[in-house]
C-alpha positions as CSV (number, residue, x, y, z in Angstrom):
1,M,-24.8,-24.6,21.9
2,A,-26.0,-21.9,24.3
3,S,-25.8,-23.0,27.9
4,V,-26.6,-21.6,31.3
5,F,-23.0,-20.3,31.3
6,S,-23.8,-18.4,28.1
7,A,-26.7,-16.8,29.9
8,I,-24.6,-15.9,33.0
9,I,-21.9,-14.4,30.7
10,A,-24.5,-12.3,28.8
11,G,-25.9,-11.0,32.1
12,Q,-29.3,-12.8,31.6
13,I,-28.7,-14.7,34.8
14,P,-26.9,-13.1,37.8
15,G,-23.4,-14.3,38.5
16,D,-20.8,-13.4,41.1
17,F,-17.8,-12.6,38.9
18,V,-14.2,-12.5,40.0
19,W,-12.7,-12.3,36.6
20,K,-13.7,-10.8,33.2
21,D,-11.6,-10.2,30.2
22,D,-12.2,-10.4,26.4
23,E,-11.9,-14.2,26.3
24,F,-12.7,-15.6,29.7
25,V,-14.8,-15.1,32.9
26,G,-14.5,-16.5,36.4
27,F,-17.6,-16.7,38.6
28,M,-18.6,-18.4,41.8
29,T,-20.4,-21.7,41.4
30,I,-23.7,-22.2,43.1
31,A,-22.5,-25.6,44.4
32,P,-19.1,-25.2,45.9
33,V,-16.8,-28.0,47.1
34,T,-15.2,-25.4,49.4
35,T,-15.9,-21.8,50.0
36,G,-14.2,-19.9,47.2
37,H,-15.0,-22.3,44.4
38,V,-14.8,-20.5,41.0
39,L,-15.7,-21.7,37.5
40,V,-13.3,-20.4,34.8
41,V,-15.2,-20.3,31.5
42,P,-14.4,-19.2,28.0
43,R,-16.8,-16.7,26.5
44,A,-16.8,-18.8,23.3
45,E,-19.3,-21.7,23.5
46,I,-17.0,-24.7,23.4
47,D,-18.3,-28.0,24.8
48,Q,-15.3,-30.3,25.3
49,W,-11.9,-29.3,26.6
50,Q,-10.3,-31.7,24.0
51,D,-11.8,-29.7,21.2
52,V,-10.5,-26.3,22.2
53,D,-7.5,-24.7,20.3
54,G,-4.3,-25.3,22.3
55,E,-3.5,-21.6,22.6
56,V,-7.0,-20.9,24.0
57,F,-6.6,-23.7,26.4
58,A,-3.2,-22.4,27.5
59,K,-4.8,-18.9,28.1
60,L,-7.7,-20.6,30.1
61,T,-5.1,-22.3,32.2
62,R,-3.2,-19.0,32.9
63,V,-6.5,-17.4,34.1
64,A,-7.2,-20.5,36.2
65,Q,-3.7,-20.3,37.7
66,A,-4.1,-16.6,38.6
67,I,-7.5,-17.3,40.3
68,G,-6.0,-20.3,42.0
69,K,-3.3,-18.1,43.5
70,A,-6.0,-15.7,44.7
71,C,-8.0,-18.6,46.2
72,R,-5.0,-19.8,48.2
73,Q,-4.3,-16.3,49.4
74,A,-7.9,-15.3,50.2
75,F,-8.7,-18.4,52.2
76,D,-5.2,-19.3,53.5
77,A,-5.4,-22.7,51.8
78,P,-2.4,-25.0,51.4
79,R,-3.4,-25.7,47.8
80,A,-5.7,-24.6,45.1
81,G,-7.6,-27.4,43.3
82,L,-8.1,-27.6,39.6
83,L,-10.6,-29.9,38.0
84,I,-12.2,-30.4,34.6
85,A,-15.4,-32.4,35.0
86,G,-17.6,-31.2,32.2
87,L,-20.6,-33.4,32.9
88,E,-22.7,-30.7,34.6
89,V,-23.0,-28.1,31.8
90,P,-22.0,-28.6,28.1
91,H,-19.7,-25.5,28.1
92,L,-16.0,-25.9,28.8
93,H,-15.3,-24.8,32.4
94,V,-12.5,-25.4,34.9
95,H,-13.2,-25.7,38.6
96,V,-10.7,-23.7,40.8
97,F,-11.1,-23.8,44.5
98,P,-9.2,-23.6,47.8
99,A,-8.1,-27.1,48.7
100,F,-7.5,-28.3,52.2
101,H,-7.6,-32.1,51.8
102,L,-8.1,-34.7,49.1
103,G,-11.8,-35.0,49.7
104,D,-12.2,-31.4,48.4
105,F,-11.6,-32.8,44.9
106,N,-14.8,-34.8,44.9
107,I,-17.4,-32.7,43.0
108,S,-20.2,-35.0,44.3
109,N,-19.5,-33.5,47.8
110,A,-20.5,-30.0,46.6
111,D,-22.7,-27.9,48.9
112,T,-26.0,-27.5,47.0
113,N,-27.3,-25.3,49.8
114,A,-24.6,-22.6,49.7
115,T,-26.1,-19.1,50.2
116,A,-25.9,-16.2,47.8
117,E,-24.4,-14.2,50.7
118,S,-21.5,-16.7,51.1
119,R,-20.8,-16.6,47.3
120,K,-20.8,-12.8,47.3
121,D,-18.4,-12.7,50.4
122,A,-16.1,-15.3,48.8
123,A,-16.1,-13.4,45.5
124,A,-15.1,-10.2,47.3
125,K,-12.2,-11.9,49.0
126,I,-11.0,-13.4,45.7
127,R,-11.3,-10.1,43.8
128,A,-9.3,-8.4,46.6
129,A,-6.6,-11.1,46.4
130,L,-6.5,-10.8,42.6
131,T,-6.0,-7.0,42.9
132,E,-3.2,-7.6,45.4
133,L,-1.6,-10.1,43.1
134,G,-1.6,-7.5,40.2
135,Y,-4.7,-8.6,38.3
136,A,-6.9,-5.6,39.0
137,E,-7.7,-5.1,35.3
138,A,-9.5,-8.4,35.2
139,S,-11.1,-8.5,38.6
140,E,-14.3,-6.6,39.1
């Protein structure tokens, strides 16, 4: 079940990574709901979140939580959003993003014209925040 995420993880398609460890990656989405929108993805090709082993899902959530803390800090957001939509790509992924109001949770409002430069800038801010929060080993 190779997906576009598998190609990003393998380096076949460029990605702006904020997190890499042996099991998970976090990279900027090309269609953010807010600046700083990250996708947290297991390296293993798992389609549905209901099918993942509970311990793997717990680890995925811990990574998402760390990235959420970094998103709040990097963008001075009152909240960090967390969504599992799963309709876009058949590879388990969690959306983590700075949240300022309830409308930020609507994936259909994503900015499909976000620039590569804005993704790179947001990724740099998140990596810096992850380092400040003690996650330097996983942030690039």
